[in-house]
Each structure stands twice: as C-alpha cells, then as structure tokens.
N, C-alpha and C positions, 0 to 999 in steps of 0.2 A: 828124118828128112831124107829125100832121095840123095844118093851118093853124088859127090861133086865130080867124080871121075868117070861116071857112066851116065849115058842118056837115060832118063826115066823111061821105064817100059810102059807107062800108062799115063793117060791124061785124065785129070779129075776136074769136074765142073760142079759147083754148088749154086743152086738157084733157090731163092726164097719166094714163096707164094706172094703174089700181089706186089712185087718189087716195082713194077712200072707205075702203079698208082700211089704207092706209099710215099709219104713225106721223107725227105732226106736232110741230113745235116752235113754242112761243109766242114770237114775236119782237116786240121793241119797234121799230116802224118810225118812230115820231115821239114827241114828248114826251108826248102824250096818247093815243096809239093803239098797240094791239098787234094782231098778226095771226098766224093759224095757218098755217105754211108746211110743205109736205111734206118729209119727211126722207129723204135719200139717203146712200149710202156711196161711198167710193172704189172704182172699178172697176165700179160698177153702171150698167146701161144706162138711158138716158133715152128713154122711148117715149111717144107720145101721138098726138093728132090736132088739127089746126087747122081751124076752120070759118070760111069767108069768106062773108059774107052782104051782098050789095048792098042798100042802103037804098031803101025806097019802090018796089021793083021796077024801079029804073032800071038801065040798062046801065052796067056798070063796065068801063072800058078800063084795062088795066094793062100795064106793061112787064116783068112777072115777079113771082113770089111766092116768097119764101124763108123758111126757118126756121133759126135759129142757136141754138147752145148756147154761152154765154159765161161765163167766170169773170173778174171784174174787181176791181180795188182802187181805191176812191175816197177821195182825201184831201180833207178838207173845206176846208183852207186853199188847195187847188189845184183848185177846183171845175171849172175848164175842162178838166181832163185826167183821163180814166179810163184806168188801166193794165190792159190785157187780157193775162192770162197764159194764157188758154185761149179758143180761138175755133174752133168747128166750124160748118159750114154745109151745108145741103141745099137744092137747088132743088125747089120744090113744083109750080110751073107756069111754062111758057114764056109769053112775051108773048102777050096775047090779050084777050078780053073775056068777061064773064059777066053773065047776067041773074038767075040763081037761086043760092041758097046751094050751096056745094060744101065737102066735107070732105076734107082731105088727111092721110094718115097719115105719121108720121115716126118715125125711130129713130136714136139715136146709141148705138152698141154699146160696152159695156165701157169707159166713159169714165174715164180717169185724172183724179181730182180731188185734186191733191196737197196742197191746203191746206184747213183747216176754215173754215167760214163764221164771220164775226165782225162784229158791229156795236158799235163803240166810241164814244168821245167825239169823236175827230178822224179816224176812219178806218172804212171799211166794206169788207169783203170779201164779195162776193155772187156767187152763181151764178144764172143765169136763162135761160129760153127766150124768144127774141124772134122774132116773125113780122113780116115787112115786105112790104107790097104796094107795089111801085114804080109810080109814076105820073109822067107828064110834068110835072104841076104840083107836087104835094107828096106825098111818100111817107106812107103810113099804117102805123103800127107798134103792136104790143101786146106787153107783156112779162109773164112769169109767173115769180116767184121760187121757188126751192127752197133747202133748207138742207142742208149737208153736215157730217157728223161724221167725224173722223179718230180711229180707235181705235189704241191703242198697247199693246204687250206690256209688262207690269210690269217695271221695271228690275231687273236682277240685283243690281247694287250700289246699296245705299240706306243710306248711312252716317248716323249720328246727327249732330245739330248741337249743338256745345258752345261757349258764348261766356260772356263775363263783362262786368260793368259795375263800374267801380271809380273811386273818387276817393281819392287817397292819404290814409291815416289816418282816412278818414271813412266810406267805403262800399266793400264788396266783395261782389258778388252773382254767383253762377254760375247759368246756366240751361241746360237740356238738353232737346232734343226728340228723340224716339226715332228719327226718320228725317227725311230732307230732301226726299223725293219722295212725293207723295200722289195717289191717284186722287180724283175729284170727289165721291165719297160716303164718303171716308175719315174717320178721326178723328185729330186732332192730340193726341198724348199727350206730356206733358213734366213737368219739375219745376224749381222755382226754389229755390236754396240761398242762405241769408243767412249769409255767413261773417264779415262785419264790418258793424255798423250803429251809426254815431254821428250820423247825421242823423235828424231827426224826419220820417220818411216818413208821409205822410198816406194815400195810396192808390196802387194800381198797376193798370194796365190793359193788356190785350193787344188788338192790332188786326190785321186782315188788310188790307193795302194793295195795290191794283192800280195798276201804273204802266204807262201806255201811252206809247210813243215812236214818233213818226211823222216821216217825211222824213229828210233827210240834212243833215249840217253843210254850210253854216251855217244852212240853213232847217229846223232840227230843233225839234220841239215835244214837250214832256213834260207829261203830265197824270197826276196821282195822285188816286185816290179811295179812301175808306175803305169797305170792303165790310161790315165789322162791327167793333164795339168793345165790349168788355165788361170789367167790373171784376173782377179776380181777388183783390184784397186791399183791405180798408178798415181802416185803423188801423196803428199802428206795429208792425213786426216786431221780433223779438228775434234775437240771434245764435244760430245753430244751427237756426233754424226752416226747415222745408221746406214749400213750397206746391205741391200737384199741379195740373197743367193738363190739361184734357180738353175739346177743342173739336170738335164734329161739323160737318163741312163740307157735309153733304147739304142743309141748309136755306138755303144762300146761292146767289146768282146768280153762279156762277163759270164760267170758261172754262179750257181747258188753257193752259199757258204757251206763248207763241209767241215765237220768237227770229228776228229779221231775216227776216220773211216776204217773199220776193221782193225783198229789199233795200228794202222800203217801210215796214215797221212791226214793232214788238215789243210784247208784252204780258207783263209779269212780275209775280210776286206776292211779297210780303214779310210776314213776321211782325214786328210792331213792339211791343216791350215798353217801356212808359213808366212811370216812377216820378215822383210829385209830392210835394214836401215841404211843410211847413206855411207856407213863404214863397212857395209857388206856383212854385218852381223845378222844371224838368222835366229828367229824366235818361232818355235812351232809347238803345235798341240795336235795330238792324234786321238781319234775316237773311233772305236769299232762299230761297224754297222753290220746288220744281217741281211743277206740277199736270199730270196726264195723264188721258185718258179711257179707261176700260175698256169692254169690249163691253156690259156691263150698266149702264153709267152713262148712262141716258137722261135 
C-alpha cells in the first residue's frame, strides 16, 4: 500500500470493458454503505485497461507494473490471512520511469471462477483486479472488485419434506413442504396438519434461518440470522384443521446454499416452524432446504 505518511506519487485507475452496459449487483460493503459492482460469470474473460498517471508532472521511477486477477476468502476472525484460491498475473511494464500518463490494456481470458461471491457475517469471498506499481520505497496499489454468480441446472430429484412435531398425548402436528430445493425466486408451498391438539396453542410462525459456519474445529464459528419471520396462525387450532403455507422467496436477500467452500465456510438455510402456547412455551422443528441460482435469478 502507499505510505500513510507521504502523498502517493501516482494515480491509478482501473476500467473494465463494457462496464456501462454490464449488469451490476448492489453489494453491502460496510454497515452503512452499499456499492454497485459489475457482474461476471464463470468462464467469462476479464478485460480492461489500467491508467498510470504521475502526480504533478513529476518523474515516476518504478521497478515494474503488474495487474492481477485474484479470488480470495477473508475470515474476519483471522484478519491477518487472506486465502487466495485464484491468482493470475500479467506484467504491464518493465522497470523504468514515466513523466506522463500511460494506459495499459490487459485481458485474462476465459477465467474459471469456481465459487460465487459472498459477503457474510464472518467471511467474505471476493474477486478483484489489483494493479501494483512497484517502487524501491513503497509499492502503490489499487483494487477494483467485481461480483460473480454461479448458475446451476435445476435438480432432477427434488423430494418433498415431511416432518412432525409431537408431545405424547398432548400434541401431534405434521407438516409438509412440496419440495426441498428452491431457486432464489421460487415459492415455498406447504401444509400443516393438526392431528392431536390438547395444548392451548396461542400462535404459530414460520422463519427462514441462514446459518453461516466459518473456520475449522476447534476454531469454528457459527452465526445464525433470521431472514424473515411471519405468523401463519393466530389462535387455537382444532383437531383435523389444515393450514396452507405459501411463502415467496423473491423479496428476500438470499444467496445460494454453500457447502464447505474451499474448506473455509458454509452457508445453509433452514425453515423453522415455531408454536407458542399460552404459557409462552415454544415448540419448534427445523428442516434444511437447498437454495440455488437459475440463469434468470438476477
């Protein structure tokens, strides 16, 4: 990075071809800031230009200029280490000097991007272009992020989910969801059957839970967050009653399911059914669902 105590002797600008026409993704980069990032796919080339501009017309001596395309995983509890699973480099200029701005074209052809971009609670998987002007004193770098989607073919086997909640001689409920794998714009359709009700149920709610797991044992961290929660029943049900469920996923900030990405993190989703009785006791059942991205799930 450029020194904190001296003004950088050079301005760096990275432009990607077709940025103005390319689709973007609105990414949360910090607690209070979001940013539009260009969207790329697996196998797509990364092409653009780097402009190096010496400041104040001064002569810039350098020991080489390079551009890199990097895929990395950053674990927030391990901030000192970034795990690079993809690293490509091109030399733009041999050691020398410059007095005026110069623009260098670059292209990384047909790049395999095996993972989808992800910004979570404790982990970030990012792809970025980085240009470095190497100097005898301090290198000067500039980075530009891009976002990657991974599209999947809809699964051939997509069985329903059937589970029950029971307390002997007091409560027996069966619930069923029509399938276990959903695309990001899908609709969760299901039914809840009350076979035995001797408890005074006050209300029932359904939640989507996202569970992020980072690191490896013994330094493993689990974080759960509720994506949405809504009440599907208010008041006591009766035996034989059936309650339909219909939940549209398109309005929520969801990602595909990630399992053991580069042996660094996972992100799983669960449907959580919760019943609350008049004494505020809670009875719940969770079932994992799989989310995937189709071509038209932008």
